[in-house]
PDB file of N, CA, C and O in Angstrom:
ATOM      1  N   MET A   1       8.863 -16.025   6.802  1.00  0.00           N
ATOM      2  CA  MET A   1       7.448 -15.831   7.650  1.00  0.00           C
ATOM      3  C   MET A   1       6.342 -15.706   7.093  1.00  0.00           C
ATOM      4  O   MET A   1       6.280 -14.913   6.153  1.00  0.00           O
ATOM      5  N   ARG A   2       5.202 -16.405   7.475  1.00  0.00           N
ATOM      6  CA  ARG A   2       4.051 -16.422   6.905  1.00  0.00           C
ATOM      7  C   ARG A   2       2.958 -15.940   7.627  1.00  0.00           C
ATOM      8  O   ARG A   2       3.028 -16.021   8.853  1.00  0.00           O
ATOM      9  N   VAL A   3       1.999 -15.473   7.136  1.00  0.00           N
ATOM     10  CA  VAL A   3       1.070 -14.599   7.685  1.00  0.00           C
ATOM     11  C   VAL A   3      -0.523 -15.582   7.448  1.00  0.00           C
ATOM     12  O   VAL A   3      -0.584 -16.334   6.474  1.00  0.00           O
ATOM     13  N   ALA A   4      -1.435 -15.499   8.184  1.00  0.00           N
ATOM     14  CA  ALA A   4      -2.657 -16.166   8.175  1.00  0.00           C
ATOM     15  C   ALA A   4      -3.679 -15.153   8.866  1.00  0.00           C
ATOM     16  O   ALA A   4      -3.525 -14.672   9.989  1.00  0.00           O
ATOM     17  N   VAL A   5      -4.841 -14.892   7.930  1.00  0.00           N
ATOM     18  CA  VAL A   5      -5.813 -13.842   8.498  1.00  0.00           C
ATOM     19  C   VAL A   5      -7.094 -14.642   8.254  1.00  0.00           C
ATOM     20  O   VAL A   5      -7.365 -15.050   7.124  1.00  0.00           O
ATOM     21  N   LEU A   6      -7.919 -14.877   9.361  1.00  0.00           N
ATOM     22  CA  LEU A   6      -8.862 -15.615   9.613  1.00  0.00           C
ATOM     23  C   LEU A   6     -10.112 -15.460  10.726  1.00  0.00           C
ATOM     24  O   LEU A   6      -9.650 -15.189  11.834  1.00  0.00           O
ATOM     25  N   PRO A   7     -11.474 -15.556  10.715  1.00  0.00           N
ATOM     26  CA  PRO A   7     -12.308 -15.040  11.432  1.00  0.00           C
ATOM     27  C   PRO A   7     -11.706 -15.093  12.960  1.00  0.00           C
ATOM     28  O   PRO A   7     -10.729 -15.751  13.317  1.00  0.00           O
ATOM     29  N   ASP A   8     -12.438 -14.331  13.687  1.00  0.00           N
ATOM     30  CA  ASP A   8     -11.993 -14.368  14.882  1.00  0.00           C
ATOM     31  C   ASP A   8     -11.844 -15.372  15.818  1.00  0.00           C
ATOM     32  O   ASP A   8     -10.974 -15.286  16.685  1.00  0.00           O
ATOM     33  N   SER A   9     -12.806 -16.581  15.721  1.00  0.00           N
ATOM     34  CA  SER A   9     -13.046 -17.474  16.143  1.00  0.00           C
ATOM     35  C   SER A   9     -12.498 -18.715  15.955  1.00  0.00           C
ATOM     36  O   SER A   9     -12.712 -19.725  16.624  1.00  0.00           O
ATOM     37  N   GLU A  10     -11.551 -18.540  14.707  1.00  0.00           N
ATOM     38  CA  GLU A  10     -10.698 -19.672  14.156  1.00  0.00           C
ATOM     39  C   GLU A  10      -9.158 -19.489  14.454  1.00  0.00           C
ATOM     40  O   GLU A  10      -8.557 -18.414  14.451  1.00  0.00           O
ATOM     41  N   ARG A  11      -8.620 -20.762  14.717  1.00  0.00           N
ATOM     42  CA  ARG A  11      -7.097 -20.524  14.243  1.00  0.00           C
ATOM     43  C   ARG A  11      -6.788 -21.446  12.943  1.00  0.00           C
ATOM     44  O   ARG A  11      -7.324 -22.316  12.257  1.00  0.00           O
ATOM     45  N   PRO A  12      -5.343 -20.555  13.059  1.00  0.00           N
ATOM     46  CA  PRO A  12      -4.809 -21.050  11.738  1.00  0.00           C
ATOM     47  C   PRO A  12      -4.464 -22.904  11.286  1.00  0.00           C
ATOM     48  O   PRO A  12      -3.686 -23.521  12.015  1.00  0.00           O
ATOM     49  N   GLY A  13      -4.937 -23.428  10.402  1.00  0.00           N
ATOM     50  CA  GLY A  13      -4.663 -24.823   9.603  1.00  0.00           C
ATOM     51  C   GLY A  13      -3.518 -24.481   8.890  1.00  0.00           C
ATOM     52  O   GLY A  13      -3.048 -23.343   8.892  1.00  0.00           O
ATOM     53  N   ALA A  14      -3.014 -25.505   8.229  1.00  0.00           N
ATOM     54  CA  ALA A  14      -2.026 -25.687   7.127  1.00  0.00           C
ATOM     55  C   ALA A  14      -2.147 -25.058   6.157  1.00  0.00           C
ATOM     56  O   ALA A  14      -1.183 -24.408   5.753  1.00  0.00           O
ATOM     57  N   GLY A  15      -3.113 -25.047   5.611  1.00  0.00           N
ATOM     58  CA  GLY A  15      -3.789 -24.531   4.161  1.00  0.00           C
ATOM     59  C   GLY A  15      -3.916 -22.444   4.164  1.00  0.00           C
ATOM     60  O   GLY A  15      -3.904 -21.592   3.275  1.00  0.00           O
ATOM     61  N   ASP A  16      -4.020 -22.415   5.608  1.00  0.00           N
ATOM     62  CA  ASP A  16      -4.257 -20.984   5.745  1.00  0.00           C
ATOM     63  C   ASP A  16      -3.088 -19.776   5.622  1.00  0.00           C
ATOM     64  O   ASP A  16      -3.359 -18.579   5.728  1.00  0.00           O
ATOM     65  N   TRP A  17      -1.889 -20.252   5.405  1.00  0.00           N
ATOM     66  CA  TRP A  17      -0.543 -19.560   5.567  1.00  0.00           C
ATOM     67  C   TRP A  17      -0.152 -19.002   4.173  1.00  0.00           C
ATOM     68  O   TRP A  17      -0.382 -19.599   3.121  1.00  0.00           O
ATOM     69  N   HIS A  18       0.430 -17.858   4.265  1.00  0.00           N
ATOM     70  CA  HIS A  18       0.590 -17.125   3.052  1.00  0.00           C
ATOM     71  C   HIS A  18       1.748 -16.488   3.498  1.00  0.00           C
ATOM     72  O   HIS A  18       1.841 -15.796   4.512  1.00  0.00           O
ATOM     73  N   VAL A  19       2.892 -16.832   2.454  1.00  0.00           N
ATOM     74  CA  VAL A  19       4.251 -16.338   2.440  1.00  0.00           C
ATOM     75  C   VAL A  19       3.970 -14.451   2.401  1.00  0.00           C
ATOM     76  O   VAL A  19       3.353 -13.857   1.518  1.00  0.00           O
ATOM     77  N   ALA A  20       4.658 -13.798   3.683  1.00  0.00           N
ATOM     78  CA  ALA A  20       4.733 -12.696   3.842  1.00  0.00           C
ATOM     79  C   ALA A  20       5.825 -12.013   3.753  1.00  0.00           C
ATOM     80  O   ALA A  20       6.824 -12.711   3.581  1.00  0.00           O
ATOM     81  N   GLU A  21       6.027 -10.671   3.819  1.00  0.00           N
ATOM     82  CA  GLU A  21       7.168  -9.886   3.760  1.00  0.00           C
ATOM     83  C   GLU A  21       7.601  -9.219   5.168  1.00  0.00           C
ATOM     84  O   GLU A  21       6.705  -9.220   6.012  1.00  0.00           O
ATOM     85  N   TRP A  22       8.757  -8.687   5.528  1.00  0.00           N
ATOM     86  CA  TRP A  22       9.005  -7.670   6.512  1.00  0.00           C
ATOM     87  C   TRP A  22       9.122  -6.442   5.561  1.00  0.00           C
ATOM     88  O   TRP A  22       9.429  -6.530   4.373  1.00  0.00           O
ATOM     89  N   ARG A  23       8.827  -5.235   6.254  1.00  0.00           N
ATOM     90  CA  ARG A  23       8.766  -4.057   5.735  1.00  0.00           C
ATOM     91  C   ARG A  23       9.187  -3.226   6.870  1.00  0.00           C
ATOM     92  O   ARG A  23       8.886  -3.587   8.008  1.00  0.00           O
ATOM     93  N   THR A  24       9.797  -2.243   6.689  1.00  0.00           N
ATOM     94  CA  THR A  24      10.409  -1.394   7.942  1.00  0.00           C
ATOM     95  C   THR A  24       9.521   0.127   7.749  1.00  0.00           C
ATOM     96  O   THR A  24       9.961   1.024   7.030  1.00  0.00           O
ATOM     97  N   ILE A  25       8.550   0.213   8.316  1.00  0.00           N
ATOM     98  CA  ILE A  25       7.765   1.593   8.711  1.00  0.00           C
ATOM     99  C   ILE A  25       8.431   2.493   9.848  1.00  0.00           C
ATOM    100  O   ILE A  25       8.366   2.112  11.017  1.00  0.00           O
ATOM    101  N   GLY A  26       8.865   3.305   9.619  1.00  0.00           N
ATOM    102  CA  GLY A  26       9.497   4.563  10.722  1.00  0.00           C
ATOM    103  C   GLY A  26      10.559   3.844  11.689  1.00  0.00           C
ATOM    104  O   GLY A  26      10.656   4.012  12.904  1.00  0.00           O
ATOM    105  N   GLY A  27      11.251   3.094  10.958  1.00  0.00           N
ATOM    106  CA  GLY A  27      12.409   2.018  11.989  1.00  0.00           C
ATOM    107  C   GLY A  27      11.745   0.850  12.716  1.00  0.00           C
ATOM    108  O   GLY A  27      12.413   0.286  13.583  1.00  0.00           O
ATOM    109  N   VAL A  28      10.656   0.475  12.493  1.00  0.00           N
ATOM    110  CA  VAL A  28      10.218  -0.472  13.013  1.00  0.00           C
ATOM    111  C   VAL A  28       9.723  -1.336  11.936  1.00  0.00           C
ATOM    112  O   VAL A  28       9.125  -0.802  11.002  1.00  0.00           O
ATOM    113  N   PRO A  29       9.941  -2.899  11.957  1.00  0.00           N
ATOM    114  CA  PRO A  29       9.645  -3.719  11.296  1.00  0.00           C
ATOM    115  C   PRO A  29       8.266  -4.134  11.287  1.00  0.00           C
ATOM    116  O   PRO A  29       7.597  -3.939  12.302  1.00  0.00           O
ATOM    117  N   HIS A  30       7.788  -4.641  10.348  1.00  0.00           N
ATOM    118  CA  HIS A  30       6.099  -4.986  10.260  1.00  0.00           C
ATOM    119  C   HIS A  30       6.175  -5.942   9.632  1.00  0.00           C
ATOM    120  O   HIS A  30       7.048  -5.864   8.768  1.00  0.00           O
ATOM    121  N   ALA A  31       5.454  -7.177   9.673  1.00  0.00           N
ATOM    122  CA  ALA A  31       4.812  -8.012   8.728  1.00  0.00           C
ATOM    123  C   ALA A  31       3.616  -7.750   7.635  1.00  0.00           C
ATOM    124  O   ALA A  31       2.460  -7.452   7.935  1.00  0.00           O
ATOM    125  N   THR A  32       4.048  -7.896   6.514  1.00  0.00           N
ATOM    126  CA  THR A  32       2.888  -7.303   5.629  1.00  0.00           C
ATOM    127  C   THR A  32       2.675  -8.509   4.494  1.00  0.00           C
ATOM    128  O   THR A  32       3.470  -9.366   4.107  1.00  0.00           O
ATOM    129  N   LEU A  33       1.469  -8.276   4.160  1.00  0.00           N
ATOM    130  CA  LEU A  33       0.320  -9.326   3.455  1.00  0.00           C
ATOM    131  C   LEU A  33      -0.479  -8.359   2.626  1.00  0.00           C
ATOM    132  O   LEU A  33      -1.271  -7.752   3.346  1.00  0.00           O
ATOM    133  N   LEU A  34      -0.538  -8.048   1.519  1.00  0.00           N
ATOM    134  CA  LEU A  34      -1.487  -7.630   0.920  1.00  0.00           C
ATOM    135  C   LEU A  34      -2.865  -7.975   0.892  1.00  0.00           C
ATOM    136  O   LEU A  34      -3.113  -8.940   0.168  1.00  0.00           O
ATOM    137  N   VAL A  35      -3.748  -7.501   1.427  1.00  0.00           N
ATOM    138  CA  VAL A  35      -5.111  -7.942   1.636  1.00  0.00           C
ATOM    139  C   VAL A  35      -6.392  -7.021   1.151  1.00  0.00           C
ATOM    140  O   VAL A  35      -6.410  -5.839   1.493  1.00  0.00           O
ATOM    141  N   GLY A  36      -7.623  -7.647   0.235  1.00  0.00           N
ATOM    142  CA  GLY A  36      -8.195  -7.123  -0.306  1.00  0.00           C
ATOM    143  C   GLY A  36      -8.219  -7.440  -2.008  1.00  0.00           C
ATOM    144  O   GLY A  36      -7.560  -8.317  -2.566  1.00  0.00           O
ATOM    145  N   PRO A  37      -9.220  -6.420  -2.700  1.00  0.00           N
ATOM    146  CA  PRO A  37      -9.257  -6.817  -4.206  1.00  0.00           C
ATOM    147  C   PRO A  37      -7.695  -6.792  -4.731  1.00  0.00           C
ATOM    148  O   PRO A  37      -6.810  -5.948  -4.587  1.00  0.00           O
ATOM    149  N   GLY A  38      -7.724  -8.023  -5.375  1.00  0.00           N
ATOM    150  CA  GLY A  38      -6.334  -8.269  -6.317  1.00  0.00           C
ATOM    151  C   GLY A  38      -5.237  -8.709  -5.215  1.00  0.00           C
ATOM    152  O   GLY A  38      -4.089  -8.842  -5.639  1.00  0.00           O
ATOM    153  N   GLY A  39      -5.507  -8.979  -3.653  1.00  0.00           N
ATOM    154  CA  GLY A  39      -4.478  -9.313  -2.863  1.00  0.00           C
ATOM    155  C   GLY A  39      -4.526 -10.900  -2.910  1.00  0.00           C
ATOM    156  O   GLY A  39      -5.036 -11.709  -3.685  1.00  0.00           O
ATOM    157  N   VAL A  40      -3.578 -11.022  -1.446  1.00  0.00           N
ATOM    158  CA  VAL A  40      -3.604 -12.796  -1.479  1.00  0.00           C
ATOM    159  C   VAL A  40      -4.756 -12.980  -0.559  1.00  0.00           C
ATOM    160  O   VAL A  40      -5.153 -14.139  -0.446  1.00  0.00           O
ATOM    161  N   VAL A  41      -5.326 -12.119   0.073  1.00  0.00           N
ATOM    162  CA  VAL A  41      -6.499 -12.850   0.856  1.00  0.00           C
ATOM    163  C   VAL A  41      -7.793 -11.347   0.670  1.00  0.00           C
ATOM    164  O   VAL A  41      -7.614 -10.150   0.893  1.00  0.00           O
ATOM    165  N   GLU A  42      -8.810 -11.949   0.274  1.00  0.00           N
ATOM    166  CA  GLU A  42     -10.162 -11.107   0.313  1.00  0.00           C
ATOM    167  C   GLU A  42     -10.814 -11.412   1.646  1.00  0.00           C
ATOM    168  O   GLU A  42     -10.710 -12.528   2.154  1.00  0.00           O
ATOM    169  N   LEU A  43     -11.728 -10.065   2.418  1.00  0.00           N
ATOM    170  CA  LEU A  43     -12.259 -10.423   3.617  1.00  0.00           C
ATOM    171  C   LEU A  43     -13.527  -9.801   3.428  1.00  0.00           C
ATOM    172  O   LEU A  43     -13.619  -8.628   3.069  1.00  0.00           O
ATOM    173  N   ALA A  44     -14.755 -10.720   3.712  1.00  0.00           N
ATOM    174  CA  ALA A  44     -15.861  -9.866   3.857  1.00  0.00           C
ATOM    175  C   ALA A  44     -16.185  -9.066   5.403  1.00  0.00           C
ATOM    176  O   ALA A  44     -15.494  -9.126   6.420  1.00  0.00           O
ATOM    177  N   PRO A  45     -17.195  -8.477   5.234  1.00  0.00           N
ATOM    178  CA  PRO A  45     -17.509  -7.884   6.577  1.00  0.00           C
ATOM    179  C   PRO A  45     -17.128  -8.787   7.560  1.00  0.00           C
ATOM    180  O   PRO A  45     -16.868  -9.892   7.084  1.00  0.00           O
ATOM    181  N   GLY A  46     -16.961  -8.679   9.181  1.00  0.00           N
ATOM    182  CA  GLY A  46     -16.525  -9.439   9.909  1.00  0.00           C
ATOM    183  C   GLY A  46     -15.379  -9.314  10.948  1.00  0.00           C
ATOM    184  O   GLY A  46     -14.446  -8.543  10.723  1.00  0.00           O
ATOM    185  N   ALA A  47     -15.433 -10.098  12.144  1.00  0.00           N
ATOM    186  CA  ALA A  47     -13.889  -9.525  12.733  1.00  0.00           C
ATOM    187  C   ALA A  47     -13.176 -10.754  12.836  1.00  0.00           C
ATOM    188  O   ALA A  47     -13.681 -11.841  13.114  1.00  0.00           O
ATOM    189  N   TYR A  48     -11.905 -10.510  12.583  1.00  0.00           N
ATOM    190  CA  TYR A  48     -10.843 -10.901  12.091  1.00  0.00           C
ATOM    191  C   TYR A  48      -9.427 -11.036  12.921  1.00  0.00           C
ATOM    192  O   TYR A  48      -9.048  -9.981  13.431  1.00  0.00           O
ATOM    193  N   ARG A  49      -8.807 -11.895  13.073  1.00  0.00           N
ATOM    194  CA  ARG A  49      -7.387 -12.017  13.782  1.00  0.00           C
ATOM    195  C   ARG A  49      -6.372 -12.161  12.381  1.00  0.00           C
ATOM    196  O   ARG A  49      -6.632 -12.762  11.339  1.00  0.00           O
ATOM    197  N   ALA A  50      -5.322 -11.513  12.683  1.00  0.00           N
ATOM    198  CA  ALA A  50      -4.092 -11.907  11.817  1.00  0.00           C
ATOM    199  C   ALA A  50      -3.121 -12.595  13.071  1.00  0.00           C
ATOM    200  O   ALA A  50      -2.939 -12.193  14.220  1.00  0.00           O
ATOM    201  N   TRP A  51      -2.430 -14.134  12.157  1.00  0.00           N
ATOM    202  CA  TRP A  51      -1.702 -14.737  13.004  1.00  0.00           C
ATOM    203  C   TRP A  51      -0.386 -14.678  12.203  1.00  0.00           C
ATOM    204  O   TRP A  51      -0.394 -14.956  11.004  1.00  0.00           O
ATOM    205  N   VAL A  52       0.851 -14.288  12.905  1.00  0.00           N
ATOM    206  CA  VAL A  52       1.945 -14.508  12.083  1.00  0.00           C
ATOM    207  C   VAL A  52       3.060 -15.411  12.841  1.00  0.00           C
ATOM    208  O   VAL A  52       3.357 -15.468  14.034  1.00  0.00           O
ATOM    209  N   GLU A  53       3.491 -15.990  11.882  1.00  0.00           N
ATOM    210  CA  GLU A  53       4.429 -17.546  12.135  1.00  0.00           C
ATOM    211  C   GLU A  53       5.655 -16.998  11.529  1.00  0.00           C
ATOM    212  O   GLU A  53       5.737 -16.711  10.335  1.00  0.00           O
ATOM    213  N   ILE A  54       6.912 -16.818  12.664  1.00  0.00           N
ATOM    214  CA  ILE A  54       8.240 -16.171  12.367  1.00  0.00           C
ATOM    215  C   ILE A  54       9.160 -17.168  12.659  1.00  0.00           C
ATOM    216  O   ILE A  54       9.257 -17.646  13.790  1.00  0.00           O
ATOM    217  N   THR A  55      10.026 -17.609  11.467  1.00  0.00           N
ATOM    218  CA  THR A  55      10.615 -18.829  11.605  1.00  0.00           C
ATOM    219  C   THR A  55      12.028 -18.331  11.928  1.00  0.00           C
ATOM    220  O   THR A  55      12.787 -17.601  11.291  1.00  0.00           O
ATOM    221  N   ALA A  56      12.132 -18.853  12.933  1.00  0.00           N
ATOM    222  CA  ALA A  56      13.762 -18.772  13.628  1.00  0.00           C
ATOM    223  C   ALA A  56      14.242 -19.875  14.159  1.00  0.00           C
ATOM    224  O   ALA A  56      13.908 -20.260  15.279  1.00  0.00           O
ATOM    225  N   PRO A  57      15.189 -20.577  13.295  1.00  0.00           N
ATOM    226  CA  PRO A  57      15.309 -21.963  13.667  1.00  0.00           C
ATOM    227  C   PRO A  57      16.263 -22.000  15.017  1.00  0.00           C
ATOM    228  O   PRO A  57      17.280 -21.306  15.016  1.00  0.00           O
ATOM    229  N   PRO A  58      15.925 -22.838  16.212  1.00  0.00           N
ATOM    230  CA  PRO A  58      15.038 -24.035  16.060  1.00  0.00           C
ATOM    231  C   PRO A  58      13.593 -23.245  16.618  1.00  0.00           C
ATOM    232  O   PRO A  58      12.822 -24.071  17.107  1.00  0.00           O
ATOM    233  N   GLU A  59      13.125 -21.988  16.645  1.00  0.00           N
ATOM    234  CA  GLU A  59      12.029 -21.823  16.980  1.00  0.00           C
ATOM    235  C   GLU A  59      11.105 -21.513  15.927  1.00  0.00           C
ATOM    236  O   GLU A  59      11.548 -21.030  14.886  1.00  0.00           O
ATOM    237  N   LYS A  60       9.897 -21.724  16.062  1.00  0.00           N
ATOM    238  CA  LYS A  60       8.752 -20.929  15.219  1.00  0.00           C
ATOM    239  C   LYS A  60       7.378 -20.562  15.761  1.00  0.00           C
ATOM    240  O   LYS A  60       6.307 -21.153  15.623  1.00  0.00           O
ATOM    241  N   PRO A  61       7.735 -19.207  16.547  1.00  0.00           N
ATOM    242  CA  PRO A  61       6.999 -18.513  17.276  1.00  0.00           C
ATOM    243  C   PRO A  61       5.583 -18.086  16.445  1.00  0.00           C
ATOM    244  O   PRO A  61       5.639 -17.416  15.413  1.00  0.00           O
ATOM    245  N   VAL A  62       4.477 -18.498  16.953  1.00  0.00           N
ATOM    246  CA  VAL A  62       3.291 -17.678  16.295  1.00  0.00           C
ATOM    247  C   VAL A  62       2.268 -16.745  17.210  1.00  0.00           C
ATOM    248  O   VAL A  62       1.594 -17.073  18.186  1.00  0.00           O
ATOM    249  N   VAL A  63       2.378 -15.632  16.630  1.00  0.00           N
ATOM    250  CA  VAL A  63       1.671 -14.710  17.266  1.00  0.00           C
ATOM    251  C   VAL A  63       0.348 -13.926  16.816  1.00  0.00           C
ATOM    252  O   VAL A  63       0.340 -13.320  15.745  1.00  0.00           O
ATOM    253  N   ALA A  64      -0.624 -13.948  17.550  1.00  0.00           N
ATOM    254  CA  ALA A  64      -2.002 -13.383  17.099  1.00  0.00           C
ATOM    255  C   ALA A  64      -1.891 -12.129  17.375  1.00  0.00           C
ATOM    256  O   ALA A  64      -1.175 -11.678  18.269  1.00  0.00           O
ATOM    257  N   SER A  65      -2.812 -11.283  16.392  1.00  0.00           N
ATOM    258  CA  SER A  65      -2.947  -9.537  16.326  1.00  0.00           C
ATOM    259  C   SER A  65      -4.310  -9.200  17.378  1.00  0.00           C
ATOM    260  O   SER A  65      -5.099 -10.119  17.596  1.00  0.00           O
ATOM    261  N   PRO A  66      -4.451  -8.348  17.773  1.00  0.00           N
ATOM    262  CA  PRO A  66      -5.743  -7.972  18.120  1.00  0.00           C
ATOM    263  C   PRO A  66      -7.003  -8.247  17.393  1.00  0.00           C
ATOM    264  O   PRO A  66      -6.658  -8.410  16.222  1.00  0.00           O
ATOM    265  N   ARG A  67      -7.917  -8.342  17.459  1.00  0.00           N
ATOM    266  CA  ARG A  67      -9.073  -8.412  16.938  1.00  0.00           C
ATOM    267  C   ARG A  67      -9.360  -7.393  15.968  1.00  0.00           C
ATOM    268  O   ARG A  67      -9.166  -6.310  16.521  1.00  0.00           O
ATOM    269  N   PHE A  68      -9.809  -7.197  14.531  1.00  0.00           N
ATOM    270  CA  PHE A  68     -10.114  -6.066  13.762  1.00  0.00           C
ATOM    271  C   PHE A  68     -11.337  -6.451  13.163  1.00  0.00           C
ATOM    272  O   PHE A  68     -11.813  -7.586  13.156  1.00  0.00           O
ATOM    273  N   HIS A  69     -11.764  -5.522  12.709  1.00  0.00           N
ATOM    274  CA  HIS A  69     -13.385  -5.451  12.009  1.00  0.00           C
ATOM    275  C   HIS A  69     -13.064  -4.741  10.706  1.00  0.00           C
ATOM    276  O   HIS A  69     -12.340  -3.763  10.526  1.00  0.00           O
ATOM    277  N   ILE A  70     -13.957  -5.648   9.604  1.00  0.00           N
ATOM    278  CA  ILE A  70     -13.890  -5.037   8.335  1.00  0.00           C
ATOM    279  C   ILE A  70     -15.784  -4.741   8.153  1.00  0.00           C
ATOM    280  O   ILE A  70     -16.760  -5.387   8.535  1.00  0.00           O
ATOM    281  N   ASP A  71     -15.671  -3.830   7.609  1.00  0.00           N
ATOM    282  CA  ASP A  71     -17.059  -3.027   7.479  1.00  0.00           C
ATOM    283  C   ASP A  71     -17.574  -3.125   6.274  1.00  0.00           C
ATOM    284  O   ASP A  71     -18.639  -2.566   6.010  1.00  0.00           O
TER     285      ASP A  71
END
């Protein structure tokens, strides 16, 4: 599974993806990627979406999150 975090108006390209992990929180699986200082991605203030690409051969669905803001 891979995750891309991009400004709201952009779609992920080949160099935007980062390997992520599955974590279970309260019995529900979540895609996780460390974002922020010292993380895989650092974000400036603005509006963003996270994109998740799930590898489930032969499928590779890509799902976008709702928009979120960094202040």
